[in-house]
N, C-alpha and C positions, 0 to 999 in steps of 0.2 A: 283762267286767271294766270297771267304772268306778264313780265315786262322786260324782256331783254333789251329792247331798244331804249327803254327809259334810263338805263344805267349809263348811257353815254351822253345823256342830255344834261344841261345845266340844272343844278338843284341846289339845295341848301349847302351842298358840299362844293359849290362853285362860286366864284366871285360874281357879284352883280355886274361887273364890267364885261362879262363874257359876251360873245357875239350872240345876237338874237337868232331864234330858230325860224327857218322858213316853213312854208306849208308842207313840203315833202318830209321834213324831219318830224313835224308834229303828227302827220299822218302815220309815219313809221312808228311813232311812239304808241299811237292808238292800236295799230295792228299788233305790235309786239306785246302790248298790254293784255290783249285778248287771246292771242294764239300761244298756248303753252300747256301747262299741266292738265287743265280740264279737258281739253280736246282729246287727249290720249286715253281718256276714260269714258268717252261717250258711248261706244258700242255696247259695252257690258251693262252700263247703267240703264240705257234705254231698253236693251233686250230683256233685262230682268223685269221691266215694268210693262212693256207693250210691244206691238208689232209696228210695221211701217205706217199703218193708218193712224194709230195713236201718236206716233212720232211726228207725222206731218201736222197734225192738229197742235201738238205741243210747240213745234217750231213756229207755226203760224202765230200762236199766242205770244210766244217769247219774242219772236222777231218783230211783231207789230208793237208790242209794249216797249221793247228796248229801242226801237226806232223812234217812238214818241219821246222817250227819255233823251235820246241823242238830239232830237230836235229842240227839246227844252234847253239842253246845254248850249246848243247853237244860238238859240234866241237870247239866252242870258249873256253869252259872250258878246253879242252884238248890242243889246240894249243896256247892259250895265258894264261897259268896258272899264269902269273905275274899280270894279271888284276883282281882286286877284286871289290866288290860292284856291279857286274853284269851290269844291264841294262844301266845306264847312263854312266858308265865307258867305255863301248864298244863304245857308240856314241861319246864320247870325243876323244877316241883313233883314231877313223876313220874320224871324221868330224870337229874336232877342239873344242875350248873352248866354244864358244857360243852355238853351236848345242848340245854339251854335257850338257850345262846348261839347254837348252830347254827340253832335254830328261829327266833330273832329275826333272825339274819343272813339266813336263807333267805327269811323273809317280807318283809324289807326288800328283799332282792335281787330277789325276784319282782316287787315293786312298781316297782323301778327299771327292770327289763326291760319291764314293762307300759307304763311311761311312754315308753320308747323305741319300743315298738310303736305307741303313739298317734301319734307324729310320723311314722313310716313310713306309717301309715294316712292321716294328713293329706296327706302328699305324694302318695300314690297317688290320693286323692280329687281333689286339685287337678290331678293328671295327666290326669284324664278330660277336662278342659277346656283345659289347657295342657300337652300331652304333651311338647313339645320342651323345656320348661323344667323340669318336675317329674318326667317319666318315670314310673317305678313307685314313686317315693318315696325312691329311694336315689341319685339323681343328685347331682352336686356342688352344683348350685344349690339343690336340695331340702334337702340337708343344711345348707347355710348358712342358709336360711330357718328350718329347724327349730332350729338353735342360737340364732338371734336370739329365737325364740319361747320357748325354755327359759329364757333369762336375763331376758327381759322379765317372765315370770311369777315368776321368782326374786326380782326386786327389788320386784315388787308384793306378794309374800307378806312380804318383810322389813318392809314398811310396816305390816303387821298384817292379819290375815285379815278383819277387819271391813270393810276397804276392798273386799272381793270378794263380799259377800253378794248384791248386785244381780246379779252375773254368775251366781251359783248359781241364782237364780230364773228367769232367762232360759234357762239350760241345761236345767232341769227340763222346762219347757214345750217347748223346741225339740227335745228328743229323744223325748218321749212322743208328741206330736202326729203327726209323720211316721210313726212306727211304727203307730199306730192307723189312720191313713189308709191305709197300705200293706196292713194286714190287711183292711180293708173293701174295698179295690180288688181284692185277690186273691179274696176271697169273692164279690164281684160277678161276676168273670170266671171263676169256678170251672167247670172242664170235666171232668166225670166220666170221659169217654172218655180224655182226656189223662192224667189221674191213674192210670187203670187201665193205660195203656200204659207209664207210668213205674214202676209199682209194684215190679217186680223189677229195675229198671234201664233197661229199654227198649233202643232202638237204640243201638249203639256202647258198650254197657257193657263195661268192661275185664274180661278173664278172670281172676277171682279169687274165692275162696270167700266165703261170707257172713260167716264169722268175720273174715276180713281186711277186708272192707268195713266191718264194725262197728268193728274196731280202728282203722281210719284216721280215724274220726270222734271217737275218745275224747278227744283232747287239746283239741279245740275245745269239747267239752262241759264239760271242766274249766275252761277259760278263761272261759266265759260264766257259770259259777257262782262264780268268784272274787269275793268280796265277801259271801258268805253269812255270814261272821264279822263283818260291819260293825258290828253292835250290840256284839259282844264286844270289839272294839278300843276302844270308848269306854265299856265297862261301868262304869267308875268314875264316870260322869256320869249314870247311870240313876236315876230317882226311886225305883224299886223294882228289886231285883236280879232278881226273877222276870220283869220286863218284858223283860230281855235275851233269855231263851229264847223267850218268846212272840213277840217281834218277829222273831226268826230264822225261826221256823216260818211266821208270817204272810207275811213277805217272800218266803220260798221258794215258797210255794204261789201267790202272786200272779204271780211272775215266770215260773215254770215253764210255765204255759199259754201265755204270750205267746211264749216261745222256741220251743215246739213248733209253734205256729201259723206263725211266721215261717219255720220250717224246711220244713213240709209243704205249705203252700198254694201256693208257687210251682210245685210239681210238677204242679198242676192247671191251669197256665196256659201252659206251654211244655215242649218236650222236655227231658229231663234233660241230654242232651249240650249243648244250647244254654245252659242255666243254668250248667253247669260251665265254660263258656268265657268268661263275662262277667268284666270287670275288677273289681278291688276298689275300693270296697266292693261286694260282690256283690249285696246287697239292692237297691242302686240299679240295677245292671245287670238284675236279674231283673224289676224293676218297669218298666224301659225296654222290655223285650220285650213288655210288656202294654199300656202306655199311651204309648209313645214317649218322646221326650227329656225332657219336663217331669217325668215320674216320677223320672228319674235326678237331675234338678236338685233336686227337692224333698228326696229322701233325702240327697243330697250336702250340702245346706245343713244338714240335721239332723245329719249325721255331723260336720261341721266344728264346729258349735257344741257338740254333745255331747262330742266328744273334747277340745276345748279346756277345757271344764268338768271333764272327767274328769281331765285332766292336773293341773289346779289342785288337785282334791280328793285325788288319790293322791299328789301331792307333799306335801300336808299329812299324809297317812297315813304316808308315808316318814319325815317328820320326827317324827311322833308315836311311831313304833316305836323309832327311835334315842333319842329323848328319854326315853321310858319305860324303855328298857333301860339308859340312862345313870343314871337316877334309882335303879334297882334294882341298880346295880353290875354288870350283865351286859355293859355296854359301858363304854368309858372315860368318866369323869365329864365330860369335855369336852363330850359330846353333851347333857348336861343343862343347859348354859349357854344363857341366853336374853338377847335384847337388850331395849331399853326398851319395845318393843311386845309383849313376851312371846313372841317367836318364837325357837325353838331354832336359833340361827344356824349353828353348826358342823354340826349334823345336816342342815340345809338345804343348806349348801354342798357337803358330801360327796355327798349324794344327786344334786344337779344336775351336779356334776362328772362323776360316774359315768354319768349319763344322757347327757351330752355325748360322753363317750368311746365309749359303745355306739352312739350315733347316727353318729359318724364311722366306726365299724367296719362299719356296714351297707353302705358303699361297696364293700367287697370280698366281700359275701355274695351267693351265687347266688340266694337266695330269702329276703331279709331279712324280708319280711312274715310268712310262715308260720314262719320260724325263730324270730323274737322271740316270736310267739304261743306256740309250743310250749315254748320255754325258760321263759317266764313260768309256764306251766302246771306244768311239772315241778318248778321250784324251789319253787312254792307247795304242791305235793303232799307234800313232806317235812314241813313244819310241820303240815299237816292229819293226816298219819299219826301224828305224835306226840300230837296232841290226841286222836285216836281211841284211841290206845294208853293214854293217861292215863285216859280215860273208862272203859276196860276195867279198868284197875288199881283204880280207885275203886269200880266196881261189884262187883268180886271181893272187895275188902277190907271193904266195908260202911261205910267212912267217909262220913258225911253221910246215911246211910240209917237212922240209929237210930230215927227216927220214921216211916219209910216202907219197911219191909222188903218189902212187897208189890211195890215198884217195882224192887227190886234185881235180881231175875232178869230182868225185862224189859229194864232198862238194860244188863245184861251181854250179852244177845243183840244189842241194837241196836249196842253198841260193837264186838262181834265183826264184825258185818256192815260197819260203817264201816271197820274195820281191813282186812278182806278187800278191800273196794272200793278203798281207796287203794293197797294193794299191787298189785292188779290194774291200776290206772291207771298205776302206775310201770312195771310190766312191759310194758304195752301201748305205753308211750312208746318203749321200745327202749333198748338199752345206750348208744347214741350220746349221748342227752340226759342220761342218768344220769352218764356219764363227764364230759361237759362241765360238769355241775353241780359235780362234784368239783373241776374246774379252777378254778371261781369260788369255791368254799367254802374251799379250802385256804389261799390268801393272806389270806382274811378272818379266819383264826384269829389273825393278828397283833393284831387288835383285842382278842381274848380275852386274849392274853399281856399286852397293855397294861393291861387292866382288872384282871387278877389281880395284876400287879405293884403297881398303885396300892393294892390292899388288903393287900399282903404275904400273899396267900393261896396255898395249895398249887395248883400248876398243874393237875395231872390226878390222878384216882384211877386205879387199875389198869384198870378198864373204860373210862374215858374215854381213856386212852392207847391202848387197842386201837381205839377209834373213830377217833381222830386218825390212827393208822397206816393204817387202811383208807382214810381220806380222802386221805392222801398218796399211797398206791399208785394210787388211782383218778385222782388229779390227774396223776401221772407218766405213766400210760397215755394220758391225754387230751392232754397236751403232746406226747408222742411221736406220737400219731395226727395232731394238727394239723400238726406239723413235717414229717411224711412224706406228708401228703395222704391218709392212711387215713380221717381224719375231716374232713369239710368242713362249715363252718357254712352 
């Protein structure tokens, strides 16, 4: 998850008179949205869970599922060109106002949690070189540095995103070049005997079934694919609506191969157990096992520049989501307010205040790095599920298929597979993360109450009231679990 390219795209911080985005720019946004912080942590997360055999199965599941989801985004862009703002707008069209709000809130919340993860990763990366000061990224001094960084970017963005376009260009090069060099180094040092030894886990592999091995990798695969909807988020700026779907598919194909290579190649250069023990970011540690300290330095520099750029870009996306939801009356109209630089001020303030609170909370987390990564994945899965569900509804109803009946059956199958995949991912995450998501979603409903009051609109339909009740029950269970220690973040 990251989006350096998104930061140079038109957004809520740009005028609606801005020039439209061509296919190449939309594709770059999708690629930039997926290539980032997550990919730098693939080797260690996979090596902790499984060997190459399990990794291949995991990527086959994740790749197929996310490809189906990408195809759903493509179909929706083509069949419902009247719907802008992507993810939450589809949920609203299919399932009503409250579910649409929850989708917008969940997507925004996932982005906020992702931004928190970035700062934990920055602290962990610096901790490789200054362990007494930064530790694992959650020490008091690391948190202070992170908070300074959050608010430095905040005031940079308030000046207008045009001030940050140079940063975006540097970030794009800084994150791609180290990754390509790492792949080339791993290929050069590829040892077939070592790869064979690791294939089913090798020496020291924990006693657990293949199913559990694969399950333990699922959330990281979701995390690294977050951003697949990058073109959809900015769909209203596309030169042609059909380019939104094409960019999604092209970006997905380009990035998938890179992620699989970064995951599998380290298994051919060192024992799985050694890779599993390296510090985060694990790609730096895996490369250090091959070429000594300079490899870790190269990747760490790439991580720092990439993640700083990613934070900038996803902060803009956070603001764009709240801005668009405010404009469409799904959030309080306050969030549609812009300053003289056309920056959605209140949306930006709320996003960064919440990021700051989450950063502070990592001080008490036993494993903030993986916890924030997994929470980001789960909160984003719910909006993805709703998109897949709406794609299925549309394919079954035939709306938009009047001139393409031959595609209707195909898209129905694709949407079913996307629904099954996202449900499977939520189940694989476990009840802990689902319940904690309810804890975060429940108070967020206050924003929905606020928005409905502004419009003098009915609060809930009967079905929506049931959804709200389930959410409240889940939140109550979560609060009880946290208070009693049954659930630990």
